[in-house]
N, C-alpha and C positions, 0 to 999 in steps of 0.2 A: 504494500500500500504506500503510495507516494502522495503526500499532501504538502502543498507549498502555499505560504502566505495566509493561512486560515487563522481565524480567531475561534478558539475552542472555549466556550463558556461552561462553567461547571467542571466537576471532577470527571476525568476519564478513568474508569476502573476496568482494567483487564487482569486483575489479580486472579491467580489460580487457574489461568486459562493457557491454551496452547495456540500460538499464532504461527501458521505454517508459511507465511510470506514475510519478506523483510518489511520492517515498520520504519517509515521515514516521514518525519514532520520537519520540513525545512522552512526556516524563516516564519515560524508560526508563533502564536501568542496564546498561552494557556492562562485563563483567569484563576484556575485552582489546580490542585495537585493531579499529577499523573501517577496512578496506582498500578504497580506492576509486581506486587509481592508474589513470589513463587511462580511467575509466568515463564513459559518456555517460548523463546523467540528465535528466529533465524538471524536477525540483525536489528539493532536499534540505532537510528541516526536522528539526532535532534539538533543538527548543525544550524546555528543561527537562531534557534528558537528561544523564546523567553517564557519562563514558567514562574508563576507566583504561588505562594503557599496556601495550604488549607491546614486547619488544626487537626492533627492525626495523633492518636494514641497508639504507640507500638505494643503496649501491654495493657490488657483490660485493667481498669482501676488506676492506671498511671495518668498523670497530667498530660494533656494533649500538647504537642509541639508543632510549631509552624513548619510544615514539610511540603516541598515542591515535588519530589519524586520519592515514592516509597517502593523501592525495588529490592527489598530484602529477599535473599535467596533466589533471585532471578537466574535463569539459565539461558544464556545467549550463545548459540552455536557459532555465530560469526563475530563481528566487531561491534563495539559500542562507541558512538561519536557524540560527545558533548562539547563541541568545538566551534571554531569559526564564528564567534559572536554569540554562542550559547550563553544564556544568563539565567541563573537560578537565584530567586530571592526567597530564602528559607532553606531548610535542610534537604540534602540529597542523601538518601540512604541506600547503599549498595552492600550492606553487611551480608556476608555469606554468598555473594554472587559468584557465578561461574561464567567466564567469558572465554570463548574459544579462540578468538584472534586478537585484534588490536583494541586497546582502550585508550581513546584519544580525547584529551581535554584541552588541547592547544587553542589558545585565544578564547577560552571559555571563562566566565566569571561566576563565582559562587560566593554568596553572602548570606549571613544569618545573624541578626542582631541579638538573638537569644542563646546562641551556642555554636557548636560546630556546624560548618556549612557542608562539608562532605564527609560522610561516614563510610569508610571502605575497608573495614577490617575483615579478615577471613575471606578475601577475594581469591578465587582459584582461576588460573589461566590454563585452560585445557587440563593438563595433568600436574601442574605445579602451582603452589600457593604463592601469591604475590605479597 
């Protein structure tokens, strides 16, 4: 799926699903979080896209945190691109992600006034841990 220049209003939730085509949102604008927890993807390309946070609680009962991308334990067969003008205002969580090829954040910006902007512990690259 290739979407360019779109404004996506509301949260896009693809968590716990399998998407069998490359997912590309180029130069898009998300008004709320992109939810990709435990999603299986062929490729994720958000080059030049701006994403703004929604309040998301990672653990039931915990206080919600401003989150742009919740991609905990995502499995991407190919590459992940958060580059070329990508902008995240709020937390991006890739904890426990598996990425098969490149992980490119070149010329991307990450900001979060309330804490860490990029959480990327326990990322695996194919068969090795980053």
